[in-house]
Residue, then its C-alpha position, 0 to 999 in steps of 0.5 A: m473384035t465384035d461390035p458391042h452395038q451389033f452384038l446387042a442388036n443380035f441379042e435383042g433380035r434373038l430375045q424377041q424371037a424367043q418371046e414370039q415362040a413362047n407366045a405361040i406355045q402358050t397359044a397352042f396349049r390354050e387352043s388345044r381345048t377339044e370336045a369329043q362325043s362317044p359314037d353312041g352319043a351318050v357321053l360328051v367330054t371337053v379337055g383342055s390343055g395337057g388333056r385336063i378334063e374340063s367337063l363331062q356330060l351324060t346324055p339321056r342315052a347314057d341311061d340305056l348303058g349298064h354301069t360297066a359299059l358307061g364307065r368304058t364309054i366315058m374313059d374311051t371318050i376322054r381318051r379320044a378327046q385327049v388324043e385330039a388335043a395332043r394332035k392339035i398341039e403337035d400340029t401347032m408346034r411343028p412349025i415352031l419346033g420343026e422336025g428335029e429333036g424338039m418335035a421328037f421329044l414332044r411326040e415321045q411325051i405325048d405317046q407316053s402320057i395318053a392312049v392311042i386310037d388306031p384308025a379302027g377306033t380301038v383305044e390302046e393304053p399309053k406305052p410305058a416310058p422307055g428307060r434304061p434296063a433294070p439293074p442286076q439284083g444286088d447292084d450296090d450302085d442302084f438305089g431304086s426309088n430310095s434315097v442315097l442317104r440311108 
């Protein structure tokens, strides 16, 4: 038979550990705020937790770019900041999650939601989410994005 006092003490210890992990996760997201500047110095972007854009600044160098190049520079700089913010979250979460399923899930979510920047500085678009293969045409069990209530 389990001692109820020992059970309660163990439960309180696990609860305290879960609270500490939750606080660490909140801190990781708060501290993931990142600034990125375009290589030419024309654009400065700040992103917060989850890659949310907090600020976008254009320097006088932006005047030298055409509208197409400026748009591309803005988007590339946003992606760079988002990638750096994601790396910060990943680095902070690794000690909490370890290298198990939780960390793999976090990496998968990051890979699906933001662009990847290779070492040469080229930005690649996010990978599509892996999913089950498309059902055969005319499959009566697949309702797609429609409700099962027709």
